[in-house]
N, C-alpha and C positions, 0 to 999 in steps of 0.2 A: 522567544526573544521579545517581544513587543512588553511585557508586563514586566519580566524583567529590565529592562531599559526604562520603564516610567517608574516602579519602584525605588530603583537606584537613585532619579532623578528627584524624588518626591525628597530621599532621606538625605541627599547632598543639601538640595535647595530649603528642605524645612528644617536642617541643621543649622547651616547658615541663616534663615532668616530668627531661628531661637536664639542665636548667641544677639544677631543685631538689634530684636526687640529687647531684650536682657539688658544689654549696654546701653541703650537709651533709658531702658528704664531706672535701673540702677544709679545711672549719670545723672538724671533728675532730679533722684532722692538724693543723691551725694553732693549736688551743685557742681559736679567736677567729674570730666570724662575715668570712667571706671572700667577693665576688661571683667565683663563677670562670669568669662565663661572656663568651662573643666578645662579647655585643651590650649595646648600655645597655640595650633591654629583657631581663626574665628569661626568654630563649630562648637555647635553643644548634639552631641549623636544621640542622646536621649528623647529629643525632640523630636528629631529624624526619625529615631526608631519608632517613638509613638506614631505618626502619622503614617510612616508604611504599617503600622498594624490595623489605623482607619484605613486605609486605601484596600487594604487586601480584605477586610472584613468588612467593612461600614460602605464602600463605596459605591455598592448596587443600592442600597435602599432609599427610596425614591420619598415616606412619610418624613416629615420635619422634625415632627414631635419624638417620634423614632428616633430618629438620626441624632437628634441633640443628647435623647438620653442615653444611648448607648456609645457615641461618643465620649458622654461626662462618665460612664463608669467605665471605658475601658481605658481612657487615659487617667482618669484617676487609680484605678488599679495598678494601672503600670508606673504609673510617678510612685506610688505607693511602693511596689515591688521595687525597683531601683535605688529609691533612698533607703530603702531599709538594708536590702544586698549592700549595698556603700558603706552602711553603719554598721554591719556587722564584720566585714570581711576588713576593712580599716579602722574604724574605730573613730569617725571621723563624719562629722557632720555640715555639709554646706549652706543650709538654710535649718535654722530651727525654731519650731512654732511654739515651744512650749507657753509662751505666753498669750497667745491666742485663748479666745473662749472658746472656742468650736477647733478642734484638728482632730485629725485622724492618730490616735500613736505618736505625736506630735513629728508626723510625716508631710500633712499634707492638710492644709486649711479650709477653712468652708467655704469661703469663694472660689477655691481653685476648682472645682466643678463645672461650674458654672460658666467660668471662660473656656474650661477644658470642650463643654459642649457646645459654644460657640463657636469656636475656632474649627472644632470639628465639619460643624454645618456650613461653614463658610472655606473650607478645605475642599468640601466635597463637593459644594454646587458651585465654586467659584475657581478654586486654583487647581484642580486634579485635571480638568478639561486642557485649558493651557498647558501645563507641563505633560501632559499627552501630546498634544503638537508639537512643541520643541521638539519631542524627542523622535515623532515623524517627520518633521523635516528634516531632519539632519541625515547625511549618510549612515547607513545600519553599524559601520566602526566607529564613527564617531559617537553615535545616541548610546554604545551600551560603554566604549571605552571612556570617555573620558571620566563620566560620573563615575565608574569601576576604577578610577586611578585617583579619582578625588577622594570614594569613599574608602581607598586602600590606605590612602596617607593619614584619614579620619581615625580608620581603626587602629594603625601604627601608633598615632598619637597618641590615642586612646589607652594600650598596653604600657606603651613609655610613664604615662601621669599614671598609674597604675601600679608599675613599678616603683616608681620616685614616692609615691607616698609610702608604700610600706621601708625606702629605704626611708623618709622623714619619719616616719614613726620610730624606727629602730635609733636613729638621731635623737629623737626628744627623749627616748629612753633611757639613752645614755648621760641626756643631760640631768633627767633626774636621778641617776643613781650617783653621781657628784653632786647634788645636792644633799640628797638626804645623806652621803658622808661628811659634806660642809656642817649638816646640823648637829651630828654626832663627835665629828673632828674637834678636839681641844685644844691641841698643837697649832701655835699660831705660824712654824715653817709651815706645815703641811696643812693649812688654809692656804696660805700664798700660793702654794704648788698647784692647791685644787683648783682656784677661781681660776688662776692661769687655765688648768688646762679647760675648765668653762667656758670661758672666754674662749677658747682659743674653737671649742666646738660651733661656739656664735658666728664663727666666720669662715669654719670647715664646710667644703661642698659647696659653695654660694650656688652654683650654678641648677642644680635640683630642690633648693631649699627656696630659692628667691623664685622660682618657677612654680612652686605650691601656690608660696603666698599672694602672688600676682592672679595667678586660676581663682583662688578661695577667700575672696578678701573678707567675707564675713565667715569664711569655715573656724567651725569650733571644733579643738581637740577636748572631748573629755576623759580621755587617760593621761594625759600631761598638759591640762592648760597653762600654767606657770611657764613652764619652759616653752609652748608656743605664743606666748604674750609675748618673750623676750625676745625672739626668733622676729615676730612679727613691727617690734618698735624698733629694733638694731636696722633691720629692711627697708624702714620708713625712713629713717635718719640715711641709711646708704642711698634710698632713692632721692631723696631729697636733695641729697650734694650732690650724686650725679644730675638731676635733673637741670641745676642750676646753674650746671657750666652750658648745656643747650639752650634755654631758654629762663629769664628771670622769675624767680618766683617769690611774691607779693603776699605773706598771712595775711594782712587788716585788707579786709573788704572795702574801707575807705577809702585805701592809697592806687588801688586795682586801677590802670590806664581804660582806654574804651576799648572794647574787645579782649580783655582780657583772658588769657588760653585756650583751649579749644571751644569757645561759646558760638553761639548760633552767630553772632553779628562775624567774628573771626572767619567762619567758616563762608558766609556768605560773600565776605570780600576777597578770599580765596579763591572763589568760586568765579569771583567776575574775574579777578586780577588773573586765571589761568585761562579762562575765555579769552582778555585781550589776549595774552601772550600763545593763543593757538592761533587767531588768528595773523598776526605777526610771522610765526614762524610758519604756516599753510603758504601765506605771500612768498616769505624770500625760498620754500621750498618750489611753489611755481616759477620764480625768476632765475633759480639758479639750475635747479636739476632739471626741469620742465622747460624754460630756455622762454620763458613768456609770462607776460603780467597777466593775474586772474583774478575776480575778485572772490572770493571764499570766506562765507559766513556760515552761521548756522541760526539766526532771526532777522526777519524782515529788515529791522533797523538796528543801526551799531554795529559796530567791530566786533563782534563775540562768537565763539564758539563754542557751546557747552560743553560738549564732548571733551575740550581740553577742561574746562573749567571741572567738570563734576571728576573726571578724571584725577586733577590734583586735589581736590576735597578726600575723593576715595580710596587713592596714596599718604594722605596727611593723615586722616583715624587709621587707617590700616596699619602704619608703619612709625606713627609717631613714638611708640616706644620702641621701636629699635635706632634711634639715632646714634647710640653707642657701639652697635653689631657692625661684624665684619662688611665691605664695600660689596664683598658677593652675593651677602643674603641679601640687603640692602636692593642689588642691581635684581637677583633674581624673582624675589617676592614681586619688585616694583613691575618688573616683565609678565608675568602672571594677572596682578592686579588689572594693571593697565589693560593688554589683550583681550580680559575676559569682558571688563569694562567696556571697550572697543566693539564686541561679537555681540552683546545683547544691546548696545546701542542701537548699533545695524539690523538685528532681529527685530525688539520692538518697533524701531521706524515702518518697517518693510508690514510687520501684522497690522498694526495702527495705521498709518498713512496710504500703505501700498505704493512706496517708493525706498531706493535705499540712494546713500551718498555716495558710496565707495563699493567695487568690485575687485578682491584679487585674487580672481580665480584663476586667471591663467599667469600665476606670481608661485614657486616651488612652496613647499609645506605651509600650503593655506589650509584655514579652516572653514569650509562651507562659503570660501571666497569674503566671508565677515571681518578676517582679520591673519596674520600669517607670522613667520618666526622674525623678518625684518621688520615688520613692524613692533613687535613684541621686545626685542633688540633692541628699537630705539626707545619704548616706554621706560625698558629695564634702567637706558642710560637717563633719559628725562628724572626719574624719580630719583636717581639716586642725587643728581645734581640739585634736584627741586631740593629733596629731605636735608642736605649736607649742605649746603649753601644758599638757597635762592629763602626758602621759608626761614631760616629765621632771621634772616636780611628784612622781607616784608612784613613779618610779622611785628617787629621791632615798628617799622614805618607805619602798621596799621596807628597800632598802639601808642602812637604820637598823635593820633587825631585827637582833638579836645572829646570831650564826653559827649557833652549835649549835642551840641553841631553833626558828631557820628550816629546818634539814634536816630537823630530827625534824618539824616542822609540816607542812613540804611532803610529805614519803613519809604523813604519815597523811594528808591532806587530798586527795593522790592518788590513797589506795585507796579512802576516802569516796566520790570523787566518781567513780571507777571503780564500784564497787559500785552510786551511786545511778542511774547513765547505763544499766548493764542491768538493773536493774531499771525503769528507764523503757522499756527496750526491750520486757520482758518485758509489763509491763502494757499498752502498747500494742495487742502481742502478742493479749495475753487478753480485750482491749474488742474486737478486730474480731472472735474469734473467738465469741466470748460474743453478740455479733449473729447469725452464722449458728448458734446454738445447739450450736457443740461446749463437750463438755466438757472439761477441764483432766485431765493426763495426768501427770503430775508432781506434786511438793511443790512447786513454786516455781510454780506454775499454780494451784494450791490457794488458796496464799499471795497471790498477786496476786488472786484471786477475792474473798478475804475481806477484802483491805486494800483494795485499788484499786477499789471497784465504781464502778458505771456514774457515780452521781451524784459521787464525788470526782472522776472523769475528767475529767468536764463540766467541775468548778469550776474545776479548774488547766489544765484545755485547752478553753479557752470556743468556739476558733475550728477547732478539728482536727478533720477529718474529708475526705471523697474529692473528686475534680472531680467527681462524679455531687451529692453533696447542696449544692455551693457554687452550680454550675448550676443546683439546684433550688430555690434561695433567691433568685438574680437571676431569677430567673423569674418567679416567686414578687413580688420588689418589683416588676418590669417591670408585672405584671396589677395589683397596686394603685394603682399609679401614672395608669393608663388608668382605674380605676373613676371614675366622672362625683363631681364633688362631693355628699354627701351620702347616701350609698347604703353 
């Protein structure tokens, strides 16, 4: 069961990580946000499956050189097999290395084995152990059920995508048949009828057609290149028209305002604004839901809670393309993304800092005390409001900042928040060590003891504690409830 749980987690996490890396690389290359994934969901299952093979066959190799060479060979052969099978089965290639000097039958480039060997070593030496610890820390049912459900969704999405490719190929063949008739037809009336039929095919079944073109921005059809190019051109026109309804599109780079599109500057300011709104929300929650004032922040200086800022960025990146979708879809996706983000924030805080800032163990439908159904629904509502109403307004406000002052202010704030974050980590570390009577050994430690005293830390982090302190508080509350009235 342990091996199965770890393999499932590796498949899901590396599928997502592969998608994220691919999106970053393609977006940097194209200088615009691109979804370079194989599926509708943010996963690349071929990457996840490849690293499951590394886990099964190579995880016990100790020699780094042997591990590097073995991973390079295993992942290169797996990539070649998947790409060749895809080409043979569907007649499409999402990557073409024909113009590369060194390649393996146009499926694998020369530099990829080196990259695969390096990532294989990093996975075995650095990633597999924390993933195993994550699986071990979860309840037995959660350690298997969560990645199993995610894997089932990935597999279902893969099946749907493959069926879609088959339908798209048949659609392109029908368009090619019409093209051949147009070339051979001499009657003008028939010509016009065939052209109308061709145009009807262009807009027929847009759901599966646009899905494939979005999933494969660089995909080439070797059977029906002209027809696929026509579909892609039509799709780009429709996408541009739809996106302009949600956010203004400016073609000329010189005319673009500060933080145009989903640039780093835009995402950074969304993080700052989301972190500030998080502090406001938490303050009002304490006032109205818990009936007392309480300071709740994430860093030692400034009214910012980075969990909310990170959630705003994550929801924006993952759901930006879904702005035209049904509210139910946006709500459900926001709930899943927000709850997952909240869970991992709590997990990493405990693993790296030894503390937690919230514990929902006594609430219904909670997951390891790190998140629960109620807050998932709240994340869904916040994500829906953010995507529908707040993001377009905030995006326009950010873009009104003058370019030069905006760039300078972004750099300054980046440095300030980075220092604030590092000081926060140091202050939390010193608070834990003070509790163990460990004196400071550095100037930074002395500074933290002088400035960030226990009273100050308790004021800005009123709910920060450990699993044990939260358990003790729950036990105390339970005992108070069991006491007879009047005693």
